[in-house]
N, C-alpha and C positions, 0 to 999 in steps of 0.2 A: 649670400643669396644661392638660392636651390632651385635649380632648372629641374623639372619635370618632364619626361617624354612616355608617352602612352604608346603602348603596342600591344598586338594579339588579338585584335579586332578580324572581323571577316564575315563570310555570309554564310550562315549556317541554316539549316533546317529546325524546325520546330521539335522542340524535345531534345536537341543537342547541347552540348556542354562547351564551354569555352573558358579560357582562362587569359584574363587581361594583365599586363604589367605594365607598372611604373616606376621606370628608371631614373634615379635623382643623380644628377650632375652636381653633388654635393651630399652633406649629410643629412639625412632624413630626419635624424634626430633633433634637428634644429627646428621641426615641425611640431609640435605639441600633439596635435592632432591632423591625420591626415584622413582625406576623404576621396570616394569617387563620385563624381557627378555624371549626369547623361541630360542629354539634350535631344529630343526628338522634334522632328519637322512642325513647325508652328507651335511647339510648345515652349516654355521658359525649362532654364536648366535647373534640375534638381539634384540634392544630395540623396543617393540611396546607400551609402555606406560609409561607414566612417571608424576609425581606430585610433585610439589614445596611445600612449607613450607606453603605458602600463598593460597595454593589451586589450582594455576595455572596448567593445565593440557596439555598435548600432546600426540596424538597418531601416530602411523604410519598409512600411507594411506590405509594399507591393513586391519585394524580394525576399522577404524573411522565409526562411527554410529554404531557399534557393540560390543564394547569394553568400560566398564568405570571404570577408575581406581579412588580409593577413599583412603583418608587417616584418621585415627583415631589416632591420638596422644595419647588420653587418654588412649585407649586400647593397644597401641603399635603395631597396626595392619596395615597393607596396604592390600585392596582388589582389585580384578579384575572382575569385572562382565563381563563375556562374553557370548552374547545372538547370536541366529542364528549362530552356530557353523559350519564352513565349513571344508572341507579335509584338507584344506592347513592349518588350524589352529593345527593340529596334531604336538606336539611337546613336549619337556620337558621346563617347564615354572619355571623361577628364578626370585626371588627379589633380588635386590641390589640397593646400590646408584648410582647416575648419575654425574660424571663418576662412574665408576664402580670398587669396591675394588678389592682386589685380593682375596680375600676368598670366595667362593661360597658355597651354601648350594646343597643339594642332587637334588633340584628342586622336582615339581611334575608333572608326566605324564599325556596329555591329549590327548586322541586318539578319532578321528572322523570317523565314518564310516557309512554305509548305512544300 
């Protein structure tokens, strides 16, 4: 069983950068694919980035060129570097396996404003 705890969110201004961390209480190598998800108010949760065990990465079109996911198995941590943040990036961000497991953490709030 791998527990994932998200951190690094906050309130930022349009165009700022932020790095989210997903710390695992357990080995993330147990998860073949790890993803960052987000859920905005009134919207469904969506997968925005994913990384496989061999380092292959995929991104939602809305974040391509701005977000970078990385996976450090030695540190049991997954990161999401978010650059040039936009208003529509405002959401609670979660990490989980892909496909997602049934257990979700509290997530970390990202709020982008002028």
